[in-house]
C-alpha positions as a Python dict, from the first residue, in 0.01 Angstrom:
ca = {
    (1, 'M'): (0, 0, 0),
    (2, 'F'): (105, 249, -268),
    (3, 'K'): (459, 379, -212),
    (4, 'E'): (447, 752, -241),
    (5, 'K'): (649, 957, -484),
    (6, 'I'): (664, 1313, -369),
    (7, 'V'): (860, 1611, -491),
    (8, 'I'): (888, 1929, -293),
    (9, 'A'): (938, 2207, -544),
    (10, 'P'): (1089, 2516, -359),
    (11, 'A'): (1006, 2863, -481),
    (12, 'P'): (1365, 2934, -618),
    (13, 'I'): (1360, 2617, -831),
    (14, 'L'): (1013, 2698, -967),
    (15, 'R'): (1128, 3042, -1055),
    (16, 'A'): (1430, 2897, -1251),
    (17, 'L'): (1203, 2664, -1436),
    (18, 'R'): (956, 2949, -1521),
    (19, 'D'): (1242, 3174, -1634),
    (20, 'N'): (1375, 2910, -1862),
    (21, 'Q'): (1026, 2809, -1988),
    (22, 'L'): (1068, 2447, -1872),
    (23, 'P'): (798, 2203, -1772),
    (24, 'L'): (766, 2075, -1410),
    (25, 'K'): (881, 1725, -1510),
    (26, 'V'): (1235, 1864, -1526),
    (27, 'L'): (1214, 1856, -1139),
    (28, 'L'): (1274, 1477, -1171),
    (29, 'E'): (1577, 1516, -1398),
    (30, 'P'): (1899, 1624, -1225),
    (31, 'E'): (2095, 1660, -1559),
    (32, 'K'): (1840, 1907, -1693),
    (33, 'L'): (1828, 2099, -1359),
    (34, 'L'): (2206, 2132, -1387),
    (35, 'S'): (2168, 2303, -1714),
    (36, 'I'): (1979, 2592, -1553),
    (37, 'L'): (2104, 2584, -1200),
    (38, 'S'): (2440, 2564, -1019),
    (39, 'A'): (2537, 2220, -867),
    (40, 'R'): (2498, 2371, -518),
    (41, 'D'): (2137, 2462, -600),
    (42, 'V'): (2056, 2110, -712),
    (43, 'I'): (2233, 1977, -405),
    (44, 'F'): (2017, 2184, -170),
    (45, 'Y'): (1697, 2082, -370),
    (46, 'N'): (1803, 1721, -326),
    (47, 'V'): (1877, 1758, 43),
    (48, 'L'): (1547, 1942, 104),
    (49, 'N'): (1360, 1653, -51),
    (50, 'T'): (1553, 1380, 120),
    (51, 'M'): (1613, 1524, 457),
    (52, 'V'): (1296, 1728, 535),
    (53, 'C'): (1191, 1440, 766),
    (54, 'G'): (1503, 1489, 973),
    (55, 'L'): (1541, 1872, 976),
    (56, 'D'): (1514, 2021, 1333),
    (57, 'F'): (1247, 2279, 1302),
    (58, 'R'): (1314, 2394, 1661),
    (59, 'K'): (1634, 2558, 1533),
    (60, 'S'): (1435, 2859, 1431),
    (61, 'P'): (1118, 2894, 1662),
    (62, 'A'): (1022, 3211, 1483),
    (63, 'A'): (1020, 3047, 1145),
    (64, 'Y'): (838, 2746, 1283),
    (65, 'A'): (550, 2983, 1370),
    (66, 'N'): (508, 3034, 996),
    (67, 'G'): (231, 2825, 846),
    (68, 'L'): (452, 2703, 557),
    (69, 'T'): (721, 2572, 792),
    (70, 'K'): (457, 2394, 1004),
    (71, 'A'): (312, 2230, 707),
    (72, 'L'): (651, 2110, 590),
    (73, 'A'): (709, 1967, 941),
    (74, 'E'): (380, 1769, 905),
    (75, 'L'): (456, 1644, 552),
    (76, 'P'): (637, 1333, 659),
    (77, 'Y'): (332, 1237, 874),
    (78, 'Y'): (101, 1253, 573),
    (79, 'S'): (347, 1097, 332),
    (80, 'N'): (500, 845, 561),
    (81, 'G'): (828, 1024, 483),
    (82, 'L'): (870, 837, 153),
    (83, 'M'): (1002, 1053, -133),
    (84, 'D'): (1146, 771, -338),
    (85, 'V'): (1181, 968, -658),
    (86, 'F'): (1522, 1056, -527),
    (87, 'T'): (1631, 695, -484),
    (88, 'Q'): (1616, 640, -864),
    (89, 'E'): (1913, 587, -1081),
    (90, 'E'): (1952, 945, -1210),
    (91, 'W'): (1958, 1086, -858),
    (92, 'I'): (2192, 815, -728),
    (93, 'K'): (2439, 903, -997),
    (94, 'F'): (2401, 1272, -914),
    (95, 'T'): (2469, 1219, -540),
    (96, 'S'): (2767, 995, -635),
    (97, 'T'): (2919, 1262, -844),
    (98, 'Y'): (2877, 1534, -580),
    (99, 'E'): (2910, 1300, -278),
    (100, 'S'): (3128, 1522, -60),
    (101, 'D'): (2929, 1828, -124),
    (102, 'V'): (2608, 1643, -54),
    (103, 'R'): (2751, 1520, 276),
    (104, 'A'): (2857, 1869, 372),
    (105, 'E'): (2507, 2007, 294),
    (106, 'Q'): (2340, 1729, 491),
    (107, 'S'): (2563, 1757, 794),
    (108, 'G'): (2570, 2132, 823),
    (109, 'L'): (2270, 2258, 618),
    (110, 'N'): (2481, 2574, 595),
    (111, 'N'): (2299, 2710, 901),
    (112, 'R'): (1986, 2777, 682),
    (113, 'T'): (1645, 2708, 815),
    (114, 'V'): (1401, 2507, 621),
    (115, 'Y'): (1205, 2819, 553),
    (116, 'E'): (1514, 2952, 364),
    (117, 'Y'): (1543, 2621, 172),
    (118, 'A'): (1181, 2646, 63),
    (119, 'T'): (1158, 3009, -28),
    (120, 'G'): (1511, 3136, -95),
    (121, 'E'): (1454, 3406, 156),
    (122, 'T'): (1544, 3461, 525),
    (123, 'Y'): (1259, 3469, 773),
    (124, 'D'): (1210, 3829, 893),
    (125, 'V'): (989, 3810, 1210),
    (126, 'E'): (904, 4178, 1204),
    (127, 'A'): (820, 4180, 833),
    (128, 'H'): (582, 3887, 891),
    (129, 'K'): (418, 4053, 1194),
    (130, 'N'): (359, 4378, 994),
    (131, 'G'): (223, 4198, 691),
    (132, 'E'): (513, 4320, 467),
    (133, 'A'): (667, 3985, 402),
    (134, 'V'): (573, 3754, 113),
    (135, 'E'): (354, 3464, 235),
    (136, 'Y'): (413, 3122, 75),
    (137, 'D'): (159, 2841, 28),
    (138, 'F'): (127, 2505, -127),
    (139, 'K'): (-19, 2404, -459),
    (140, 'T'): (-16, 2042, -577),
    (141, 'T'): (-8, 1870, -911),
    (142, 'V'): (57, 1520, -1046),
    (143, 'L'): (373, 1451, -1247),
    (144, 'N'): (423, 1151, -1475),
    (145, 'G'): (100, 985, -1349),
    (146, 'D'): (242, 861, -1014),
    (147, 'T'): (430, 1153, -856),
    (148, 'V'): (272, 1434, -659),
    (149, 'C'): (454, 1764, -687),
    (150, 'V'): (404, 1989, -385),
    (151, 'M'): (489, 2342, -518),
    (152, 'I'): (581, 2620, -271),
    (153, 'V'): (450, 2933, -421),
    (154, 'P'): (386, 3307, -318),
    (155, 'R'): (39, 3321, -174),
    (156, 'E'): (-195, 3536, -399),
    (157, 'D'): (-494, 3541, -164),
    (158, 'A'): (-380, 3570, 201),
    (159, 'T'): (-718, 3530, 354),
    (160, 'L'): (-750, 3276, 630),
    (161, 'T'): (-1010, 3081, 441),
    (162, 'D'): (-793, 3042, 129),
    (163, 'S'): (-490, 2948, 345),
    (164, 'M'): (-697, 2672, 527),
    (165, 'L'): (-823, 2536, 195),
    (166, 'S'): (-471, 2526, 58),
    (167, 'Q'): (-347, 2322, 361),
    (168, 'R'): (-652, 2086, 340),
    (169, 'L'): (-587, 2029, -33),
    (170, 'L'): (-227, 1927, 50),
    (171, 'R'): (-340, 1689, 317),
    (172, 'Q'): (-612, 1548, 96),
    (173, 'V'): (-377, 1468, -198),
    (174, 'L'): (-117, 1315, 33),
    (175, 'Y'): (-381, 1118, 214),
    (176, 'A'): (-505, 988, -123),
    (177, 'M'): (-159, 858, -197),
    (178, 'N'): (-168, 667, 126),
    (179, 'T'): (-502, 505, 61),
    (180, 'I'): (-466, 399, -303),
    (181, 'T'): (-392, 36, -301),
    (182, 'A'): (-381, -19, -678),
    (183, 'K'): (-42, -15, -851),
    (184, 'A'): (17, 326, -1006),
    (185, 'D'): (179, 187, -1316),
    (186, 'E'): (-123, -22, -1387),
    (187, 'Y'): (-396, 219, -1289),
    (188, 'K'): (-255, 563, -1374),
    (189, 'S'): (-586, 700, -1493),
    (190, 'L'): (-751, 601, -1158),
    (191, 'Y'): (-462, 763, -966),
    (192, 'V'): (-472, 1094, -1181),
    (193, 'G'): (-846, 1098, -1169),
    (194, 'Y'): (-851, 1063, -790),
    (195, 'C'): (-610, 1352, -750),
    (196, 'T'): (-782, 1559, -1014),
    (197, 'N'): (-1114, 1509, -834),
    (198, 'L'): (-951, 1631, -498),
    (199, 'V'): (-821, 1949, -678),
    (200, 'S'): (-1151, 2015, -849),
    (201, 'N'): (-1331, 1985, -515),
    (202, 'A'): (-1088, 2227, -355),
    (203, 'I'): (-1137, 2470, -643),
    (204, 'A'): (-1514, 2446, -599),
    (205, 'Q'): (-1483, 2516, -231),
    (206, 'R'): (-1273, 2824, -290),
    (207, 'S'): (-1513, 2971, -537),
    (208, 'A'): (-1821, 2895, -321),
}
């Protein structure tokens, strides 16, 4: 079975890439991330991607009620919890360099919830109840032919239908990764084509 490569791109990291006019593929390159982010920012990005499977979502029941947090909690189920991009040489070197800081972040998580990790904001229960808070959603794209990037972005259309389709798209793409048996390095066009087809279908559903 194809071994997934998944990158969760939190809103703050995406903003940094956009502000510096850098492509999404920089998400895979710690040295380039360090040129636009602090080491602490890159450490939390690494921890979010490598520890999302083990985070205790019950720590913040209010935040867990948010659709974004629920979807992140479900992500390991759809991906088998494999985000092996972060086991590659560049990231091993990075975690070795900042070993003590990475361990501190992993053990304490600095009392931040996964919602704060993903969005850069605290979860304000009343603001969400009153419709005053920014709602976040998923978008997905393929990086380097064999890596799916799950981007956490502010939701532009907050209708229930659009939200449901966004979550369905995330699940479809990750399910596709679980069911492709061909080797990605040998059949990149098949893999990209499959994911592109899923995205196109979702766009068609949204515009229908």
